[in-house]
C-alpha positions as CSV (number, residue, x, y, z in Angstrom):
1,M,96.0,76.2,87.8
2,P,99.2,76.5,85.8
3,V,99.7,74.0,83.3
4,T,103.0,72.3,84.1
5,P,104.8,70.5,81.2
6,S,104.1,67.0,82.5
7,R,100.5,67.9,82.7
8,A,100.4,69.3,79.2
9,R,102.0,66.3,77.8
10,R,99.4,64.1,79.6
11,R,96.5,66.6,78.2
12,R,98.0,66.1,74.4
13,C,97.6,62.0,74.9
14,I,93.8,62.6,75.5
15,R,91.9,61.8,72.4
16,S,88.5,63.3,71.9
17,K,86.9,60.7,70.4
18,R,87.1,58.9,73.7
19,G,84.9,61.9,74.7
20,R,87.5,63.2,77.1
21,L,89.5,66.4,77.4
22,T,91.6,67.9,74.3
23,Y,94.4,70.3,74.8
24,D,95.5,72.1,71.5
25,A,96.1,75.2,70.1
26,G,92.0,76.2,70.4
27,D,92.3,75.6,74.1
28,I,95.1,78.8,74.3
29,Q,92.6,81.8,75.4
30,V,94.1,85.2,74.8
31,L,92.2,87.8,77.1
32,E,92.1,91.5,75.0
33,G,92.6,94.8,76.7
34,L,91.2,95.0,80.2
35,E,89.5,91.6,79.8
36,A,92.3,90.1,81.8
37,V,91.7,92.1,84.8
38,R,88.3,91.0,85.0
39,K,89.1,87.7,84.6
40,R,91.5,87.6,87.4
41,P,90.8,90.6,89.5
42,G,93.0,89.1,92.5
43,M,96.2,89.3,90.5
44,Y,96.1,92.9,90.4
45,I,94.2,94.1,93.5
46,G,94.9,91.2,95.7
47,S,91.3,90.3,96.3
48,T,87.6,91.1,95.7
49,G,86.8,91.6,99.4
50,P,86.9,94.8,101.5
51,A,90.9,95.1,100.9
52,G,90.8,94.8,97.0
53,L,87.6,97.5,97.3
54,H,89.6,99.9,98.9
55,H,92.6,99.4,96.8
56,L,90.7,101.2,94.0
57,V,90.8,104.1,96.0
58,Y,94.5,103.8,96.6
59,E,95.2,103.3,92.8
60,V,93.4,106.7,92.0
61,V,94.7,108.6,95.0
62,D,98.4,107.2,94.4
63,N,98.4,108.7,90.9
64,S,97.6,112.2,92.4
65,V,100.3,111.7,95.4
66,D,102.7,111.2,92.4
67,E,102.0,114.6,91.0
68,A,102.6,115.7,94.6
69,M,105.9,114.0,94.6
70,A,106.4,115.6,91.3
71,G,106.0,119.2,92.8
72,H,102.7,119.9,90.6
73,A,100.0,119.1,93.3
74,T,99.3,120.5,96.5
75,R,95.8,119.1,97.4
76,I,93.7,116.1,96.9
77,D,90.3,115.8,97.7
78,V,88.3,112.6,98.3
79,R,84.6,112.5,98.5
80,L,82.4,109.1,99.1
81,L,78.9,109.9,97.4
82,P,75.7,108.8,97.9
83,D,75.2,106.9,94.8
84,G,77.8,104.5,96.0
85,S,80.8,106.3,93.9
86,C,84.2,107.4,95.0
87,E,85.4,111.0,93.6
88,V,89.0,111.8,93.6
89,V,90.3,115.4,92.7
90,D,93.6,116.9,92.4
91,N,95.2,120.0,91.2
92,G,98.3,118.6,89.5
93,R,98.8,119.0,85.9
94,G,96.0,117.0,84.5
95,I,96.6,113.8,82.4
96,P,97.8,114.8,79.0
97,V,95.3,115.0,76.3
98,D,97.1,115.2,72.9
99,R,97.0,112.3,70.5
100,H,99.3,109.3,71.9
101,P,102.1,108.5,69.2
102,Q,101.8,104.6,69.7
103,Y,98.0,104.7,69.5
104,P,97.4,107.7,67.1
105,E,93.5,106.9,67.2
106,L,93.4,107.5,71.0
107,S,94.4,110.5,73.3
108,A,97.0,110.1,75.7
109,A,94.5,110.3,78.5
110,E,92.0,107.6,76.9
111,V,95.1,105.2,76.7
112,V,95.9,105.8,80.4
113,L,92.4,104.5,81.2
114,T,92.1,101.5,78.7
115,V,95.7,100.1,78.4
116,L,97.5,98.0,80.9
117,H,100.8,99.3,81.7
118,A,100.4,102.6,80.0
119,G,101.6,105.8,82.2
120,G,104.2,108.5,82.4
121,K,106.3,106.5,84.9
122,F,108.1,104.0,82.7
123,G,111.0,106.6,81.5
124,G,110.7,110.2,79.9
125,S,110.4,113.3,81.9
126,G,107.2,113.1,83.4
127,Y,108.1,112.0,86.8
128,K,111.2,111.7,88.5
129,V,109.8,109.4,91.0
130,S,106.6,107.5,91.6
131,G,104.7,105.0,93.4
132,G,102.7,103.8,90.7
133,L,105.5,101.6,89.6
134,H,103.5,98.8,87.6
135,G,101.3,101.6,85.7
136,V,98.2,99.7,86.0
137,G,96.3,101.5,88.6
138,V,93.8,103.7,86.9
139,S,93.1,101.2,84.2
140,V,92.6,98.4,86.7
141,V,90.1,100.6,88.3
142,N,88.3,101.5,85.1
143,A,88.2,97.6,84.4
144,L,86.6,96.7,87.4
145,S,84.0,99.7,87.7
146,Y,80.7,99.3,86.0
147,R,81.0,103.5,85.3
148,V,83.9,105.8,85.2
149,E,83.9,109.7,84.5
150,V,87.2,111.3,84.2
151,E,87.5,115.1,83.9
152,I,90.7,116.8,83.0
153,D,91.6,120.4,83.3
154,R,94.5,121.4,81.0
155,D,95.8,124.3,78.7
156,G,92.7,126.4,79.7
157,R,90.3,123.8,78.8
158,R,88.0,121.1,80.7
159,H,88.0,117.7,79.0
160,R,85.8,114.8,79.5
161,M,85.5,111.3,79.1
162,T,83.1,108.3,80.3
163,F,83.5,104.7,80.7
164,R,81.1,101.9,81.2
165,D,80.8,98.0,82.0
166,G,84.4,97.4,82.9
167,G,86.2,99.9,80.8
168,Q,84.1,100.1,77.5
169,M,84.4,103.4,76.0
170,D,81.2,105.4,76.6
171,D,81.8,109.1,75.6
172,R,85.1,109.7,73.7
173,L,87.6,112.7,75.1
174,T,85.7,115.9,74.3
175,V,86.5,119.8,75.6
176,V,83.4,120.8,77.3
177,G,84.2,124.3,78.3
178,D,86.9,126.2,79.8
179,A,88.6,125.5,83.0
180,P,87.5,127.3,85.9
181,D,89.9,130.0,86.9
182,G,92.5,128.3,84.9
183,R,92.4,125.5,87.2
184,T,94.6,122.3,86.2
185,G,94.1,119.1,87.5
186,T,92.3,115.5,87.2
187,T,89.0,114.4,88.6
188,V,88.2,110.6,88.7
189,R,84.9,109.3,89.8
190,F,83.9,105.6,89.8
191,W,81.4,103.1,90.8
192,P,82.8,99.8,91.7
193,D,81.3,96.5,90.0
194,P,79.0,94.7,92.4
195,T,79.5,91.6,90.0
196,I,83.3,91.9,90.8
197,F,83.2,92.6,94.6
198,E,81.8,90.8,97.2
199,Q,80.3,94.4,98.8
200,T,80.7,97.6,97.4
201,E,80.4,99.8,100.4
202,F,83.6,101.7,101.6
203,R,84.6,101.8,105.2
204,A,85.6,105.6,105.8
205,Q,88.0,104.8,108.8
206,T,90.0,102.3,106.6
207,L,90.7,105.2,103.9
208,L,91.1,107.8,106.5
209,E,94.1,105.9,107.7
210,R,95.8,105.4,104.7
211,F,95.4,109.2,103.5
212,Q,96.7,110.0,106.7
213,M,99.8,108.2,106.3
214,M,100.2,109.5,102.7
215,A,100.0,113.2,104.2
216,Y,102.8,112.3,106.7
217,L,105.2,111.0,103.9
218,N,104.4,114.1,101.7
219,R,105.1,117.2,103.8
220,G,102.8,120.0,103.0
221,L,100.2,118.0,100.7
222,E,96.8,118.4,101.9
223,I,94.3,115.4,101.7
224,T,90.7,116.2,102.2
225,F,88.0,113.5,102.8
226,M,84.2,113.9,102.7
227,D,81.7,111.0,103.6
228,E,78.2,112.3,102.0
229,R,76.6,109.0,102.0
230,P,73.1,109.1,103.9
231,R,73.8,108.7,107.9
232,V,72.7,105.3,109.1
233,E,71.5,105.6,112.7
234,G,74.5,103.8,114.9
235,D,77.1,103.4,112.6
236,G,78.9,106.6,112.7
237,R,78.6,107.3,109.0
238,A,78.5,110.6,107.2
239,Q,80.4,113.8,108.3
240,D,79.3,117.3,108.9
241,A,82.6,118.8,107.4
242,P,85.6,117.5,105.8
243,I,88.6,115.8,107.7
244,S,91.8,117.4,106.3
245,F,95.2,116.1,106.6
246,R,98.2,118.2,106.4
247,F,101.8,117.8,108.2
248,D,104.2,120.5,107.7
249,G,106.6,118.5,109.7
250,G,106.3,115.8,107.6
251,I,107.6,112.4,108.9
252,I,108.8,114.5,112.1
253,D,105.2,114.7,112.8
254,F,104.8,111.0,112.0
255,V,107.3,109.8,114.7
256,S,105.2,112.1,117.4
257,H,102.1,110.4,116.4
258,L,103.5,106.9,116.8
259,N,104.8,108.0,120.3
260,E,101.6,109.4,121.3
261,S,100.5,106.2,122.8
262,K,103.8,105.7,124.7
263,E,105.9,107.5,126.9
264,P,108.8,109.2,124.9
265,L,112.5,108.9,126.3
266,F,113.0,112.4,125.5
267,K,111.0,115.1,123.8
268,T,113.4,115.8,120.8
269,V,112.3,114.2,117.4
270,G,115.7,113.6,115.6
271,Y,115.6,114.0,111.6
272,F,118.2,114.0,108.7
273,A,118.1,113.9,105.1
274,A,120.5,113.3,102.3
275,A,120.2,113.3,98.5
276,E,122.5,112.4,95.6
277,E,121.7,111.9,91.9
278,D,118.0,110.5,91.5
279,Q,117.8,109.4,95.0
280,E,117.2,110.8,98.4
281,V,116.3,109.5,102.0
282,E,114.8,111.4,105.1
283,I,114.8,109.7,108.4
284,A,112.8,110.7,111.6
285,F,113.5,108.9,115.0
286,Q,112.7,109.0,118.5
287,W,112.9,106.8,121.4
288,N,110.5,105.7,124.1
289,T,110.2,103.5,127.3
290,T,108.4,100.5,125.6
291,Y,110.6,97.3,125.2
292,Q,109.5,96.6,121.5
293,T,112.2,96.5,118.9
294,D,109.6,96.6,115.8
295,G,109.1,100.4,115.6
296,L,110.7,100.8,112.7
297,H,108.5,101.7,109.5
298,S,110.1,102.2,106.1
299,F,108.6,103.6,102.6
300,A,109.8,104.0,99.3
301,N,108.1,106.6,96.9
302,G,105.5,106.5,99.3
303,I,104.5,102.9,99.3
304,A,104.9,100.8,102.8
305,T,107.7,98.5,102.4
306,I,106.5,96.0,105.3
307,E,109.3,93.4,104.3
308,G,112.0,96.0,104.4
309,G,114.7,96.0,102.1
310,M,118.1,97.7,101.5
311,H,117.0,101.0,103.1
312,E,116.3,99.3,106.4
313,E,119.6,97.3,106.4
314,G,121.5,100.5,105.5
315,F,120.0,102.2,108.3
316,K,120.2,99.4,110.9
317,K,124.1,98.8,110.1
318,A,124.9,102.4,110.3
319,L,122.6,103.0,113.8
320,T,124.7,100.2,115.4
321,N,127.8,101.3,114.2
322,A,127.2,105.1,115.1
323,V,125.7,104.6,118.7
324,N,128.4,102.2,119.5
325,R,131.0,104.3,118.2
326,W,129.5,107.5,119.9
327,A,129.1,105.7,123.3
328,R,132.5,104.3,123.4
329,E,134.0,108.2,122.7
330,K,132.2,109.5,125.5
331,N,133.2,106.4,127.9
332,L,129.7,105.1,128.3
333,L,130.9,101.8,127.7
334,K,133.7,100.2,129.6
335,E,136.6,98.5,127.8
336,K,135.3,95.0,128.9
337,D,131.8,95.9,127.7
338,E,130.7,94.2,124.4
339,N,129.6,96.3,121.9
340,L,125.9,96.8,122.0
341,Q,123.7,95.0,119.7
342,G,121.2,96.3,116.8
343,E,118.4,95.1,118.9
344,D,119.4,96.4,122.2
345,I,119.9,99.7,120.3
346,R,116.5,99.8,118.5
347,E,114.5,98.6,121.7
348,G,111.7,101.4,122.2
349,M,112.9,103.3,118.9
350,A,110.1,104.7,116.5
351,A,111.3,105.7,113.3
352,I,110.4,106.4,109.9
353,I,112.5,105.7,106.8
354,S,111.3,107.3,103.5
355,V,113.4,107.1,100.6
356,R,112.5,108.2,97.1
357,L,114.3,107.2,93.8
358,R,113.6,106.9,90.4
359,D,114.0,103.4,89.2
360,P,112.6,101.5,92.3
361,Q,113.2,97.5,92.3
362,F,110.7,95.8,94.5
363,E,110.5,92.2,95.1
364,G,107.0,91.1,93.8
365,Q,103.8,92.9,92.8
366,T,103.0,93.8,96.2
367,K,106.0,96.1,96.5
368,G,106.8,94.7,100.2
369,K,110.6,94.8,100.0
370,L,113.3,97.3,98.3
371,G,116.0,96.1,96.3
372,N,118.1,98.8,95.1
373,V,121.7,98.3,96.4
374,S,122.5,102.0,95.8
375,M,119.9,103.0,98.2
376,R,121.6,100.9,101.0
377,S,124.8,102.6,100.4
378,L,123.2,106.4,100.4
379,V,121.1,105.3,103.6
380,E,124.6,103.9,105.3
381,R,126.5,106.8,104.5
382,A,123.9,109.2,105.7
383,T,123.3,107.7,108.8
384,N,126.7,107.1,110.1
385,D,127.5,111.0,109.0
386,K,124.4,112.6,110.1
387,L,123.4,110.5,113.1
388,N,127.0,111.3,114.6
389,Q,126.5,114.8,114.0
390,W,122.8,114.7,116.0
391,L,124.5,112.7,118.8
392,E,127.0,115.4,119.2
393,E,124.5,118.2,119.3
394,H,122.2,116.1,121.7
395,P,124.3,114.7,124.6
396,A,121.5,114.1,127.1
397,E,119.6,112.1,124.5
398,G,122.4,110.0,123.4
399,K,123.1,109.1,126.7
400,A,119.5,108.1,127.4
401,I,119.7,105.9,124.2
402,V,122.9,104.0,125.6
403,S,121.5,103.7,129.0
404,K,118.3,102.0,127.6
405,A,120.2,100.2,125.3
406,L,122.6,99.0,128.0
407,S,119.4,97.5,130.0
408,A,118.2,96.0,126.8
409,S,121.4,94.3,126.6
410,Q,121.2,92.7,130.0
411,A,117.6,91.7,129.6
412,R,118.4,90.1,126.4
413,R,121.4,88.0,128.0
414,A,118.3,86.7,130.7
415,A,116.0,86.3,128.0
416,R,118.9,84.0,126.4
417,E,119.2,82.0,129.4
418,A,115.3,81.6,129.8
419,R,115.3,80.4,126.2
420,N,117.9,77.9,126.8
421,A,115.7,76.8,130.0
422,I,112.9,76.3,127.7
423,R,114.7,74.4,125.3
424,R,116.1,72.2,127.7
425,K,112.7,71.8,129.5
426,S,110.3,71.2,126.6
427,A,113.0,70.1,124.0
428,L,112.1,73.0,121.7
429,E,114.3,71.8,118.9
430,G,113.5,68.2,119.6
431,A,110.3,66.2,119.3
432,G,109.0,67.1,122.9
433,M,105.6,68.8,123.1
434,P,103.6,70.3,125.8
435,D,101.4,67.7,127.8
436,K,98.4,69.6,127.2
437,L,98.6,69.9,123.5
438,K,96.7,67.3,121.9
439,D,98.5,67.3,118.7
440,C,97.4,66.1,115.0
441,N,98.4,63.2,113.5
442,S,99.6,65.1,110.0
443,R,103.0,66.6,110.0
444,D,102.5,68.7,106.9
445,P,102.2,72.2,108.1
446,E,99.9,73.4,105.2
447,E,97.0,71.2,106.3
448,S,97.6,71.2,109.9
449,E,95.6,73.9,112.4
450,L,96.3,74.5,116.0
451,F,93.1,75.7,118.0
452,I,94.4,77.8,121.0
453,V,91.3,77.4,123.2
454,E,90.3,79.3,126.3
455,G,89.9,76.8,129.3
456,D,90.2,73.2,130.1
457,S,86.6,72.5,129.8
458,A,86.1,74.3,126.1
459,G,89.5,72.4,125.5
460,G,87.9,69.1,126.2
461,S,85.0,69.8,123.8
462,A,87.3,70.9,121.2
463,V,89.4,67.6,121.4
464,R,86.2,65.4,120.6
465,A,85.0,67.9,118.0
466,R,88.3,68.0,116.0
467,D,89.6,66.1,112.9
468,P,92.5,64.3,114.7
469,R,94.2,64.1,111.5
470,T,94.5,67.7,110.8
471,Q,93.6,69.6,113.9
472,A,95.6,70.0,117.1
473,I,94.1,71.6,120.2
474,L,95.8,73.8,122.8
475,P,94.0,74.9,125.9
476,I,95.3,78.1,127.6
477,R,94.8,78.9,131.5
478,G,92.8,82.2,131.4
479,K,94.4,85.6,129.9
480,I,98.1,85.4,128.9
481,L,100.6,87.9,129.9
482,N,100.4,91.4,128.2
483,V,103.6,91.4,126.1
484,E,103.1,95.1,125.4
485,R,104.3,95.8,129.1
486,A,106.5,93.1,129.7
487,R,110.4,92.6,128.7
488,I,111.2,89.4,126.6
489,D,113.2,87.8,129.8
490,K,109.8,88.4,131.8
491,M,107.5,87.1,129.0
492,L,109.6,84.2,128.5
493,R,109.3,82.7,132.1
494,N,105.4,82.9,131.7
495,T,104.2,79.1,131.5
496,E,101.3,79.8,128.9
497,I,103.9,81.9,126.7
498,Q,106.3,79.0,126.8
499,T,103.7,76.6,125.8
500,L,102.8,78.6,122.9
501,I,106.2,79.0,121.4
502,T,106.8,75.4,122.0
503,A,103.8,74.3,120.0
504,I,104.2,76.4,117.2
505,G,108.0,75.5,117.0
506,A,109.5,78.3,115.2
507,G,111.0,80.4,117.7
508,L,110.6,84.0,118.9
509,G,111.2,87.4,118.0
510,E,114.0,88.4,115.7
511,D,114.9,84.5,116.1
512,F,111.5,83.6,114.7
513,D,111.7,81.2,111.4
514,V,108.3,80.8,109.8
515,A,109.4,78.0,107.7
516,K,109.6,75.9,111.0
517,A,106.0,76.6,111.9
518,R,104.3,73.6,112.5
519,Y,101.0,74.7,111.4
520,H,99.8,77.2,109.0
521,K,96.6,77.9,110.6
522,V,97.1,79.2,114.0
523,I,93.4,79.6,115.3
524,I,92.4,81.5,118.3
525,L,89.2,80.1,119.8
526,A,87.6,82.0,122.5
527,D,84.3,83.1,123.9
528,A,82.1,85.7,122.2
529,D,82.0,87.8,125.3
530,V,84.1,90.6,126.7
531,D,86.9,88.2,128.3
532,G,87.1,86.3,125.2
533,S,87.8,89.5,123.3
534,H,90.3,90.5,126.0
535,I,91.8,86.9,125.2
536,R,92.1,87.3,121.7
537,T,93.5,90.7,121.9
538,L,96.3,89.5,124.3
539,L,97.0,86.6,122.0
540,L,97.0,88.7,118.8
541,T,99.4,91.4,120.5
542,F,102.0,88.2,121.1
543,F,101.6,87.1,117.6
544,F,102.0,90.9,116.5
545,R,105.0,91.7,118.6
546,Q,106.9,88.4,119.0
547,M,105.8,86.3,115.9
548,R,105.1,88.8,113.2
549,P,106.2,86.7,110.2
550,L,103.1,84.3,111.1
551,V,101.0,87.2,110.8
552,E,102.4,88.5,107.6
553,M,102.0,85.0,106.0
554,G,98.4,84.8,106.8
555,Y,98.6,81.9,109.2
556,V,96.8,83.4,112.3
557,Y,93.0,83.0,112.3
558,I,90.0,83.8,114.5
559,A,87.4,81.4,114.9
560,Q,83.7,82.7,115.1
561,P,81.7,80.5,117.5
562,P,78.1,81.5,117.4
563,L,76.4,83.7,120.2
564,Y,72.8,82.6,119.6
565,S,70.9,79.5,118.5
566,T,67.4,79.2,117.6
567,E,64.9,76.3,116.3
568,V,62.4,76.5,113.7
569,G,60.5,73.1,113.6
570,K,63.0,70.3,114.1
571,A,65.8,72.2,112.5
572,K,68.1,74.5,114.4
573,F,70.0,77.5,113.5
574,Y,73.0,79.1,114.7
575,L,73.6,83.2,114.6
576,K,77.1,84.5,115.1
577,D,76.2,88.0,116.7
578,D,73.5,90.5,117.4
579,V,73.6,92.0,113.9
580,A,73.0,88.3,112.6
581,R,70.2,88.1,115.2
582,V,68.2,91.2,114.2
583,A,68.7,90.2,110.4
584,Y,67.3,86.8,111.0
585,E,64.4,88.5,112.9
586,N,63.5,90.8,110.0
587,Q,63.7,88.1,107.5
588,Q,61.2,85.8,109.5
589,L,59.2,89.1,110.2
590,E,59.1,89.9,106.3
591,A,57.9,86.3,105.6
592,G,55.3,86.5,107.9
593,R,56.5,84.0,110.3
594,K,56.3,83.8,114.2
595,Q,59.0,85.5,115.8
596,P,61.5,82.9,117.1
597,Q,62.7,82.4,120.2
598,F,66.8,82.8,120.8
599,Q,69.0,80.9,123.3
600,R,72.1,83.1,124.2
601,L,75.0,80.5,124.2
602,K,77.1,81.2,127.2
603,G,80.4,79.8,126.3
604,L,82.4,77.2,124.5
605,G,82.6,75.2,127.6
606,E,78.7,74.7,127.4
607,M,78.5,73.8,124.2
608,D,78.0,70.1,122.9
609,W,80.9,68.9,121.1
610,E,78.6,68.2,118.5
611,E,77.5,71.7,118.3
612,L,81.2,73.1,118.4
613,R,82.3,71.0,115.4
614,E,79.1,72.0,113.4
615,T,79.3,75.6,113.9
616,T,82.9,76.4,114.5
617,M,85.5,73.8,113.7
618,D,84.0,72.1,110.7
619,P,86.1,73.4,107.8
620,G,83.2,72.9,105.3
621,R,80.6,74.9,107.7
622,R,82.9,77.2,109.9
623,T,83.7,81.2,109.5
624,L,87.4,82.1,110.1
625,L,88.6,85.7,109.9
626,Q,92.0,85.9,108.8
627,V,94.4,88.4,110.4
628,S,96.0,90.6,108.1
629,L,98.9,92.9,108.5
630,E,98.7,95.5,105.4
631,Q,99.7,98.6,107.2
632,A,102.2,97.8,109.9
633,A,102.7,101.6,111.4
634,I,98.9,101.9,111.9
635,A,98.8,98.3,113.5
636,D,101.6,99.4,115.8
637,E,99.9,102.4,116.8
638,I,96.5,100.5,117.6
639,T,98.5,97.8,119.4
640,S,99.9,100.4,121.4
641,I,96.8,102.0,122.3
642,L,94.7,99.1,123.1
643,M,97.3,97.3,125.3
644,G,99.4,100.4,126.6
645,D,99.1,102.3,130.0
646,D,97.0,105.3,128.7
647,V,93.6,104.2,129.8
648,E,91.7,107.5,128.6
649,Q,93.5,107.1,124.9
650,R,92.3,103.5,124.8
651,K,88.7,104.2,125.9
652,S,88.6,107.1,123.3
653,F,89.8,104.6,120.5
654,I,87.3,101.8,121.6
655,V,84.3,104.4,121.7
656,T,85.3,106.0,118.3
657,N,85.6,102.6,116.5
658,A,83.3,100.1,118.1
659,K,80.3,100.8,115.4
660,D,82.9,99.6,112.7
661,V,83.9,96.5,114.2
662,R,82.1,94.3,111.5
663,F,84.6,95.8,108.9
664,L,87.7,94.3,110.6
665,D,89.9,92.3,108.0
666,I,91.0,89.8,110.8
């Protein structure tokens, strides 16, 4: 906990002779070198769970991608090896190996691996642009691994160094031979430290999704991936051949990929690019027949800016102006018609904005929002000029865009009337709440929880099982509307949707204000069966499409009611799923105990309220899965596949990913 001035003053007043805490110079701790990373790993990689584990791979690969962006690498090879390590190889220039002027006792390569905020990205001529802004990447990987091996091919020689136990130098950088065939590049192999991470098993699909996105954003760069770990029956692990990503169309191919699960409004994918001084932008776009307005995804130096920023602001403003100007010139808008609004024009648009600049200014360590004002100006000028030219050259596509936007405008007006009707009916901005909502007593959103429960029967049990001070219960009737296939005006007429909007109290769509959310934990509580999974998916789709900030803030959770129960003596045990049941059976067999009998719990409505509280609702004993939104473009694609109209594509996705469901970070 940070020490505030008032707390510090209080601590100074506590005297040691009373046997209490003291606070003096001796209590100020200084962490040397990489020790700070091991002490507080979450500050550098976000968490010590699966997301943080995979972040180690991204940090190493990002360095290789920076070499590609600088024009010095064309290929990156990633391997997961049987001993639990990950190896990343590139054909870039290789980390410099000469002595470092600031640390003359170390080579530059040793400095990069052992000193925080050391790298070639803080000035000089090493990199024009890079994603590794903070310079902590590979040194953090070193700090959080129990072994690291590095080989550098440079100047015709192969150099090697090794580290152990969180960055301790094992073998200094030495020349071990000639670089084969004059090769240049860097090889990093690391073993994550099991004393740091909750688990050290990489998930192949998570890495593949990230590598595919990197390849789209770096035209012509080839990224290959090979999983060489022992094959485990039924989990889909291990490959017979490398998987390779290379897209010569770059972000044009990216947009085509995003629209594979949708119906494009026209075949053409638009594209334009512009550059000035030390910054450049490229934009690709295509409309589809869906009703979503969140298909715009932006990147800065290859990093996903999921919170947007100046580049998005410039594009949105210029897009609205350019389409309206062209529509009026072509008499597609009547004199009496209002200008189309930005959300009308962006309905059904899939677009990628990729910018590169020398000195990016990101808001926060997560690099979620770009702050460079000069980039907004460049994107706005380029879009005004190039998009108008594209519309002139593609009049049929332009008319289709305007026609769809006009329909969206009519639906928006109908939705506004529906919103007003909801407000009048349920006093959305007043004190009125839905009759079926059993609210909690607390008015502090940070401690308040909303359980969305499937069915009135389960809702009744949940009401008895809850802590009425902090836990609210909202029963819903069956399956809510699939918002992936419905326009907002139809969605707002749905009773269950109205109830959700009213209960959460923060609005909807572009009007959603997460600061007004009445609960900071919105928990989906549904049966552990196929119908329950469908209900969860429908609710998650609704939150993703219409209340995305709620997901981005980490306020959406999934409860995990047990699927089985068993009794051993007088004690009753609950098991979450089949995997937990098999593990428990094996544990009993190894201990030489009698094979237990299991009861399959049929549903929440059939659980006693005491059981429901003990297994699913009690904060001290329950398990919740937090829904995350790390890669919005991938989430957009998966949502469209699972909830769209293409049945065969949905089946293929489910079959391919079913075995990896235990790794989902939701």
